[in-house]
N, C-alpha and C positions, 0 to 999 in steps of 0.2 A: 712580405711575410709577417712583419711586426703587427700590422693592422689586422691581418687575418688571425693571428694568435690572440690578440686582444678580444676579438669577437668570440672566439671559442671559449676563452676564460669567462667572459661575461655570460655566455649561455650556460656554462657549468654552474656558475653562482646562482643563476636564475632557477635552474633545475634543482639545485640543493635547497633553495628557499621553498620551492613548491613541495619538495619531498617532506620538509619539516611540517608544513601545513597539513598535507594529506595524511601523514603519519599520526599527527595529533588528532585529527578528525576520526581516523580509524580506531584509535584507542578510546575516544569518547563514545563512539558508537558501540564498541565492544562492551563497555561498562553499562551502557543503557540497555543492551540486549538482555542481560541477566535479570535486571529489574523488571523489564517488560514480560519476560518468560515467567517469572514468579507470579506476576499479576494474572496472566492467562491461566496458569495452573490453579491459582487460588479461586478463580471465578468458575472453573469447570464443575465442581460439585454442586454449586448453587444452580447453575444452568441445567444440569442433569435432573436435579430435584424438581425444578419448575416444569421441565419438559414432561417428566413422569406424571406430575399432578395434572397438567393440562390434558395429557393423553388419557388419563383415567376418566376425567370428566367428559371429554369428547367421545370416548369409546363406549362408556357404560351409562350414558344418559341419552335420552331421546329428545333433545331440545335443539331447535334450529336457531343458532346464534348468528348474528350478523357477521362476526369475524370468522366463522367457520363454514358459512354457507356459500357455495359457488354461485355467482350470479348467472342468470340465463344468458346474458350477452355482455361481453367485456368491451367497453368502448374506449376507456382511458386507462393507461397504465403509468404508474409512477416508478421511476428508477432512482434509487439513492446510491450515489457514487462516493466511495471512501478513498480519497487520495491523501496527500500529505501537504503540510504547510511549506516545507522546504524541499529543495532539489538535492543535487549531488547524491542521488541514490540509484544510479544506473537506469534500468528500464522499469523501475518500480511504478511510477505514475503512468508511463506510456502503456504498460501492459494492462492496467486496470481501465484506463480510458479506451483502449482498443477493445477490451471485452465489453465495455458499455456500448460502444458503437455497434458491435456485432449484435448485441441484444436489441438495440434500437432498430436495426435493420430487420431483425426477425419479427419484432412486435408490429412494426409498420407493415410488413408483408402480410400480417394477419388482419390488417385493417384497424389497428388500434392507434389511438393518439398517445404520444409519449410526453410526459412532463418530468422534469428533473429536480432532484434535491441534492445539493453538492456539499461535501465535507472536505475541507482542505483548500488552501490558497491555489494549489496547482490545478485543481479541477475548476475553480472559479476563473482563474486566468485562462485556461483552455477554452472555456465557453465564452468569456469576454472577448478574446482575440478573434473568435469566429462569429461574434455577434449573435450568439444563440441565447435564448432566454432560459431562465431557471426559476422555479417557484420560490426557493429559499436556499440559503447557504449558511454553513457554520465553519468558522476559521479560528485558528489559534489554540486548538486543543487536540492536536493529532499526535504529537510526540509522547505526551503522557495524558491520555484521555481520562476524563472523570465521568462518574455515573450520572452526574447532573446533565451532561451533554447528551448522554444516551436517553435519559428521561425526556429531554426537550425534543429530540428527534422522534422518539417513540410517540409522544403525545401528538406531535404534528401530523405524522403519517396516519395514526389511528383516527384523528379528527377528520382528515381528508378522506379516509376510507369510509367512514360512517356518513359523511356528507353526500347528498345525492349528486349524481353526475351532472345533472342539469344546472346545479349550483356551483360547479367547479370541483366536485369530488372526483375520486378515482375508483376504479373497480378492482384493481390489483396493484400490489406493490412488490418490487424486486429490489434487492440490495446487491451491489457489486463491490467486492473488496479483495485484497490479497490475503490468502491464507498461508500461514507459516507452516512449512513442511520440515525444513532443516535450515542450517546456517547458509547453505548454498542454493536452496530451492524455495521460492515463494510463488505460489500459483494463484492467478486471479480466479475468483469463484463467484458464481451467480446463484442466489437463493431467492425463491419466491416467498416473501414474508407473509403476505396476505392475498387472498383468503388462506387461512391456516391449513397446512397439509400435515396432519399428525400421522406419523408413520410408526410410532412406538405403540405397541399393544394390538397391532392388527395381524400378527403372525398366528399361525395355527397353534391352538392350545396344546400343551404337553399333557398327555393322558395320565402321567404319573404325578402331576401337580394339580391341586385344586385351584380354580380361579378365585381371586379375592372378591369379597362382597363389598360394595360401596354404598354408602348412605350419605346423601348430600344435604347439608343444613345451611341456610334455610331451604334452598332448592338449587338444582344444577344451573339454572340460568343466572342466579345471583353469584354463584361460585365462579362461573365463566366470566362474568362481568369483572370480578376481582382479579382472576388469574391471568386472563389474556393480555391486559396491558403490561403486567409484570413480565410475562413471557416475551412479549415484543421488545420491551426495554432490555431484557437480559440478552436476547439475540443481537440487538444492535450494539450493546456494550461489548459483547464478545467479538463482533466484527471490528469495532474500534480498537480493541486490544490486539486482535490478530493483525490488523493493518499496521499498528504501531510497531510491534515486534518485527514484522516483515520489513518495514521501512528501515529500522535500525540495522537489520541484517544486510539489506541491500546497500545501505550506506557503507557499512564496514567492507563489504566485498568490493564496492566501487573504489573506495579509498585505498584498499590494498592493491588493486590493479593500477591505480594512479601512482602509488609509491613505487611499484615495480617498474612502471614505464619511466619514472624519473630516474631510477637506478640505471636503466638501459641508456637513457639520454646522457647521463653523466659519464658512463663508461665509453660511449661512442665519441662524445666530444673530447674526453680526455685523450683518447687514442689519436683523434685528429689534431689536438693541440700538441701532443708529443711529436707527431709527424711534422707539424709546421715548425716546431722548435728545432728539431733535428735538421730540417731543410735550411732554417735560418743559420744554424751553427755551421753547416756545411758550406753555405754561401759565404759566410764571414771568413772561414778558413781558406776557401778558394781565393777570396779577395786578398787576404794577407799573403798567401803564397805567390799569387800573381804579382803583387807589389814588390815582394822580395826579389823575385826573378827579374823584374824590370830594373830594380836598383843594381842588381849584380850585372846585368847586361850593360848598363850605362857606364860602369867602371871599366 
């Protein structure tokens, strides 16, 4: 009984130590969520303004731009996967990688070759373990992403999109990331980044409102050349921010669940330790009474 009691007490101490760690990680994630949410909210007005500007040029000009023109045949597709550098975030990385695999299956069923661009160590490790190639990867900037990383990713994908397919370019680009819905829900989302699909400004006009008149200087093609890279970078930066806040929320939820499980283990092992202690005391009392009876009988 004594050995069993020592085992239970050791497991209780181990669970208590684990709970301290998971509780601390939960609090750290909770503090980071608020900062990440503020960054997402701060970037929203800029992203909306850029979207409206690009929509205006694309809708009210008659220019065929390379970033807005649908190719006749799509042979190669690029998929940019936004994962995290660290784990301990529940199904955060598994969900986005699963969504990327489903997208890959769909694209290949359409006869398209798929190339990958990876963001985060978890995505890089996933592909390295399966010995799958990727064009380029970015690591170390997923918890608190910077706009410089978004610019670098945007410049790379735009360069590949403009490059001819015969020289290693791609015909379309998709991004896969986790979108923050609430503290409990983060959903993987797929967006086709290029060729540009502008949806703002295509609704039926309201007869009670006059349509605005646009004049482009020096001309609409030059304006698109300047606006579209900025638009691509803002969309990628928004995906980075959404992925970051989703990761912190997933970490908090996972650590809260781990702390609750540690509490359950502590409670269960404490009950078992108490039962073992009571059994040990009962056995000791029985041995004392038995010895006393034996001494009484000997007299």
